[in-house]
C-alpha positions, 0 to 999 in steps of 0.5 A: 273096456266096452259092455254093449247092452242089447234088450227087447225093451230097449230101442237101439243099443247102448253102450259102457265104457270102464276105465282100468280103474272101475275094472279094478275095483270090480275085481277087487270087489268080487275077490272079496265076496269070494273070500267073505263067502267061503269062509262063511262056509267053512264056519256054517260047516264046523259050526253047525253042521259038523255032525252032517259032514261026511268022513272027507270031508273032517278029515280035510278039517283035522287035517287043514287044523293038525298042519295049523298048530303043528305050524304055531309050535315049530314057530314057538319051538325055532323061538323058543331055540333062538332065545336059547341060543342068545341067552347062553352068549348073554350068559357067557358075555356076563362072565367074561363081565364078571371076570374083567370086573374082577380085573378091573377090581385089582387095578383100581386096588379093591379089596376082594372082598369088596367085590364078589364078582362070582357071586349072586349080591344079596337081595330082599324087601318086602313082597308088592305085586302088581298085575302083569301082564301076559308075556308073549314070544315076541315081548321076551325076544324085544326083551331079550334084544335089548338086554344084549346090547345093553351087555355090549354097551357096558362090555364096551365101556369097562374095557375102554376103563380097563384099557386107560387103567392099564395105560396110568399103570404103564406112565406110573411105572415109566416115572421115576418111581422108587428111591435108586437105593434100597430103603435103608442102605443110606441118607440125604447128605444134600437135597436139591436147591442152593447151596455151596460147593462143596470145591469153590465154596460158593453159591451153586445150584445143586440139581439132583440129590445125593445118597451115602452109601459105601462103594459098589451099593447097587443102584437100581434105575427109578422106572423102566425105560431105554439107558441113553448113555452110559460111560464117562463125563467130566464132571459126573463121572461114571455116569448112567442116564436112562429115558422114559420117553415124554420128555423125562429123564433121570441120571446116576452118577459117580457110580464105580461100576457101571452094569448096562450098556447104551440103547439097553431096555431096562425095567423099574428097580433093576441093578445099573451101577454100583456105587462109587467116587467117581468124576467131580466127588468128594466120597462115596455116594450116589447123584442122583437126577431127575430132569423135564424137557432138560430141566432138572426137577427136584427127585423127591416130588416124583418119588411123593407123587410116586407114593401117593 
């Protein structure tokens, strides 16, 4: 922009060239002067000459102040409504956490009276006061946001812990954990390990344990699984073999009658056969084996581990 100055005092005209940034600076300075003048005028009218204002100006100023108060009240009400909704959500989350805590306490075997999630914990102590800071709406909203994040994090971690506990509980149910014969119905006649074979008299490995019980005594699954074998075997006689997954298999031999079929899913403690003396046997008893990856294991170790 070129500004030409013409004056009687000057022998000739002068020209001033203004760049873009100079024009912007002038406009900004002019705008600032206008805002300052308007503010000073309004302050002077309100502060120093309120009684000198006419009715129209008073009504206008009152309307402006009323609209400003309504905006502030509307902002406060909307903020309180939003925070009340957040508090309601957190209360619902806390109820779910209480229920989750009760389930976890039950899974871990804790006594119900040790953790009462439906009651406030006892509190107390000496009164120590500190000069507090004024709590604004923004500060309260920030604290609610942080608290909601903590609650969500704790909820996720507790749910993960519940999943792990349930998985461990399921794994225990799939391990040979209960004796195949009810307690008090029989006794061990031969343990796992080397012994003299009852038919040849030679030293031989006994790959299971024997329960001496009357014929027809119920045989129960030591753990849940799928029946992999249920038929006559030359050595084991009438035998049931249950696959529990993770390369663990249990065998129940010399039965007089089989109560399950191949492919059937059985639960821990379910009836699967009845005791007899079929196959390579000298009398009524149950021969019970536990195998891991095809190798015979001592069944007593599994039962003692499950009991502990």
